[in-house]
C-alpha positions in Angstrom: 26.2 -130.6 -110.7 27.5 -126.9 -110.4 31.6 -126.4 -110.9 31.7 -123.7 -108.3 35.0 -123.1 -108.8 34.3 -122.1 -112.2 31.9 -120.1 -110.8 33.7 -118.1 -108.2 36.0 -117.2 -110.9 33.1 -115.5 -113.0 32.1 -113.9 -109.2 35.6 -111.7 -108.4 35.2 -108.7 -105.5 35.5 -105.9 -108.1 31.7 -107.3 -109.8 30.4 -108.6 -106.3 31.6 -104.9 -104.5 29.8 -103.1 -107.5 26.6 -104.7 -107.5 27.0 -103.5 -103.6 27.4 -100.0 -103.8 23.7 -100.3 -106.9 22.1 -102.1 -104.5 23.3 -99.8 -100.7 22.1 -96.6 -103.3 19.0 -97.7 -103.9 18.5 -98.6 -100.1 18.9 -95.2 -100.1 16.6 -94.3 -102.8 13.5 -95.4 -101.9 13.7 -94.5 -98.1 14.0 -91.0 -99.4 10.3 -92.3 -101.7 8.3 -93.9 -98.4 4.4 -93.6 -97.9 2.9 -91.0 -95.6 3.4 -92.7 -92.3 -0.7 -93.1 -92.0 -1.2 -94.7 -95.8 -1.7 -98.1 -95.7 1.2 -99.3 -97.4 3.8 -97.9 -94.7 3.3 -100.5 -92.8 4.1 -103.0 -95.4 7.0 -101.4 -97.6 8.6 -101.0 -93.6 8.0 -104.8 -94.1 9.6 -105.0 -97.7 12.8 -102.4 -96.6 13.1 -105.5 -93.3 13.6 -107.5 -96.2 15.9 -105.7 -98.1 18.3 -104.9 -95.9 17.9 -108.8 -93.9 19.5 -109.5 -97.4 21.9 -106.6 -98.1 23.3 -107.3 -94.5 24.1 -111.5 -95.4 26.0 -110.2 -98.4 27.7 -107.7 -96.9 28.6 -110.6 -94.1 28.9 -113.3 -96.8 31.4 -110.6 -99.4 33.6 -110.4 -96.2 33.9 -114.3 -95.6 34.7 -114.2 -99.4 31.7 -116.1 -100.3 31.1 -113.9 -103.5 28.6 -116.4 -104.9 25.8 -116.4 -101.8 27.0 -112.7 -101.6 26.2 -112.3 -104.5 23.4 -114.0 -104.8 22.0 -112.5 -101.2 23.0 -109.1 -103.3 20.4 -110.3 -106.0 17.1 -110.7 -103.9 17.8 -107.4 -102.1 17.2 -106.3 -105.0 14.2 -108.7 -106.5 12.4 -107.7 -103.3 13.5 -103.5 -103.9 11.8 -103.6 -107.6 8.5 -106.0 -106.7 7.9 -102.8 -103.9 9.1 -100.1 -106.8 6.6 -101.9 -109.3 3.9 -102.3 -107.0 4.3 -99.5 -106.6 5.3 -99.4 -102.6 8.3 -97.7 -103.5 8.3 -93.5 -105.3 11.5 -93.1 -107.4 9.9 -91.3 -109.4 10.4 -92.8 -113.5 14.0 -93.8 -112.7 14.2 -97.0 -114.6 17.3 -97.5 -115.2 18.4 -98.2 -111.4 14.8 -99.3 -111.1 12.0 -102.2 -112.7 8.5 -99.7 -113.1 5.6 -100.1 -114.7 5.4 -98.4 -117.3 
């Protein structure tokens, strides 16, 4: 069984807040890279964005409660959705392969 206290010691408030900031920055970038409204992918992008924002909001709630483990997990889910959308070409982030996982 996993020792929650040992994990909690490694997932500090500072680390979680750094990931929170990076995720928030990534969300702002992908919002600028949505497909055109008439594109078939526009609705898909909105669905992905909805999932991303839900996980991001959950993370903030967990972090405010001091539950950094679930906050960190929620941020990872949010960023997983971000990278999946970027990799599939749903979000246009240019050639930024530092913040995002690109296909090439």
